[in-house]
C-alpha positions as CSV (number, residue, x, y, z in Angstrom):
1,M,113.3,256.7,103.8
2,S,112.2,254.1,101.2
3,V,115.7,252.5,100.7
4,Q,117.6,250.6,103.3
5,L,121.2,249.7,102.4
6,L,122.8,246.4,103.5
7,D,126.2,244.8,103.4
8,P,125.6,241.2,104.5
9,P,128.5,239.7,106.4
10,A,128.8,236.8,103.9
11,L,129.7,239.3,101.1
12,P,132.8,241.6,100.7
13,Q,132.4,244.9,102.7
14,P,133.0,247.7,100.2
15,D,133.7,251.3,101.2
16,V,132.3,253.0,98.2
17,Y,129.1,251.1,97.4
18,A,126.5,248.9,99.1
19,Q,125.9,245.3,98.2
20,V,122.1,245.3,98.7
21,A,119.3,247.9,98.7
22,V,115.9,246.9,100.2
23,A,113.3,249.3,98.8
24,E,109.8,249.9,100.0
25,G,107.5,252.3,98.3
26,S,104.7,252.7,95.9
27,R,106.4,254.4,92.9
28,L,109.4,253.3,90.9
29,V,111.4,255.9,89.1
30,F,113.6,254.8,86.2
31,V,116.1,257.5,85.3
32,S,117.6,257.1,81.8
33,G,121.3,257.3,81.3
34,Q,122.5,260.8,82.3
35,V,125.5,262.2,80.6
36,A,127.7,265.3,80.6
37,R,125.2,267.8,79.3
38,D,123.8,270.9,81.1
39,A,120.2,271.9,81.1
40,E,120.6,273.5,77.7
41,G,122.1,270.4,76.2
42,R,125.6,271.8,76.0
43,P,128.6,269.5,76.6
44,V,130.3,269.6,80.0
45,G,133.9,268.7,80.6
46,P,135.1,267.6,77.1
47,G,137.8,265.0,77.6
48,D,137.6,265.2,81.4
49,L,136.2,262.0,83.0
50,A,135.8,263.6,86.5
51,A,133.9,266.6,85.2
52,Q,131.7,264.4,83.1
53,A,130.9,262.1,86.0
54,E,130.1,265.1,88.2
55,Q,127.6,266.4,85.7
56,A,126.1,262.9,85.1
57,Y,125.5,262.4,88.8
58,A,124.1,265.9,89.2
59,N,121.7,265.1,86.4
60,V,120.6,261.9,88.1
61,H,120.0,264.0,91.3
62,A,118.0,266.5,89.3
63,A,115.9,263.8,87.7
64,V,115.1,262.0,91.0
65,T,114.3,265.4,92.6
66,A,112.0,266.3,89.8
67,A,110.1,263.0,90.4
68,G,109.6,264.1,94.0
69,G,112.4,262.1,95.6
70,T,115.9,262.5,96.8
71,F,119.1,260.7,96.1
72,A,118.4,258.6,99.3
73,D,115.6,257.0,97.3
74,V,118.0,255.7,94.6
75,A,118.0,251.9,95.0
76,K,120.4,251.1,92.1
77,L,122.9,252.8,89.8
78,T,124.5,251.6,86.6
79,V,127.6,253.5,85.4
80,Y,129.0,253.0,81.9
81,V,132.5,254.2,81.2
82,V,134.1,254.3,77.8
83,D,137.3,252.3,77.5
84,W,137.2,251.3,81.1
85,E,140.4,250.3,82.9
86,P,141.0,250.3,86.7
87,G,143.3,253.3,86.5
88,K,140.2,255.5,85.7
89,M,138.6,254.7,89.1
90,A,140.2,257.7,90.9
91,E,139.0,260.2,88.3
92,L,135.5,258.7,88.1
93,G,135.2,258.6,91.9
94,A,136.5,262.2,92.2
95,G,133.7,263.5,89.9
96,A,131.0,261.5,91.7
97,V,132.2,262.8,95.1
98,R,132.3,266.4,93.9
99,A,128.6,266.1,92.8
100,A,127.6,264.5,96.1
101,E,129.4,267.1,98.2
102,R,128.0,270.0,96.1
103,L,124.4,268.7,96.1
104,G,124.5,267.2,99.6
105,F,123.8,263.5,99.0
106,D,125.4,260.2,100.0
107,L,126.3,258.4,96.8
108,V,126.8,255.0,98.4
109,R,124.3,252.7,96.6
110,P,124.4,249.3,95.0
111,I,126.2,250.0,91.7
112,T,127.2,248.2,88.6
113,L,130.2,249.6,86.6
114,L,130.5,248.6,83.0
115,G,133.2,249.3,80.5
116,V,131.8,250.1,77.0
117,A,133.4,250.8,73.7
118,A,131.4,254.0,73.1
119,L,128.3,255.9,74.2
120,G,125.6,257.7,72.2
121,E,127.8,260.7,71.2
122,P,131.5,260.6,70.5
123,D,132.5,263.1,73.3
124,L,130.8,261.2,76.1
125,L,133.0,259.3,78.5
126,V,130.5,258.3,81.2
127,E,126.8,257.7,81.6
128,V,124.9,257.1,84.8
129,E,121.4,255.5,85.1
130,A,119.3,255.0,88.2
131,V,116.3,253.2,89.6
132,A,114.7,255.0,92.6
133,V,111.8,253.9,94.8
134,L,109.6,256.6,96.3
135,P,107.1,256.2,99.2
């Protein structure tokens, strides 16, 4: 595996993400922000943050797989959520967990969550981008 996850004792010990990823490999894979669109570009989950998060994470998984890796090779995620407030965490998490369970990956990674006013299209509620390191 090209990514080792760490939670140094001097930092908070989160349950749902890792503080540090140590990546070793020869290829970097930058996955653009993935949104709630299926392979044909059709919207998925209008108005449903959990459904949109599930599709966005599934799309990240598909992109990393297409590059020859697995989700275990993801070293860093950035998640953008429209009109973020902490009450949305359960719904966002539920969608991410559904994708991980359906596709068989561990979604614990270093992650940055950013609230934004809007995304590229008005129906989008969440966007997920990733950096992976492949051997």
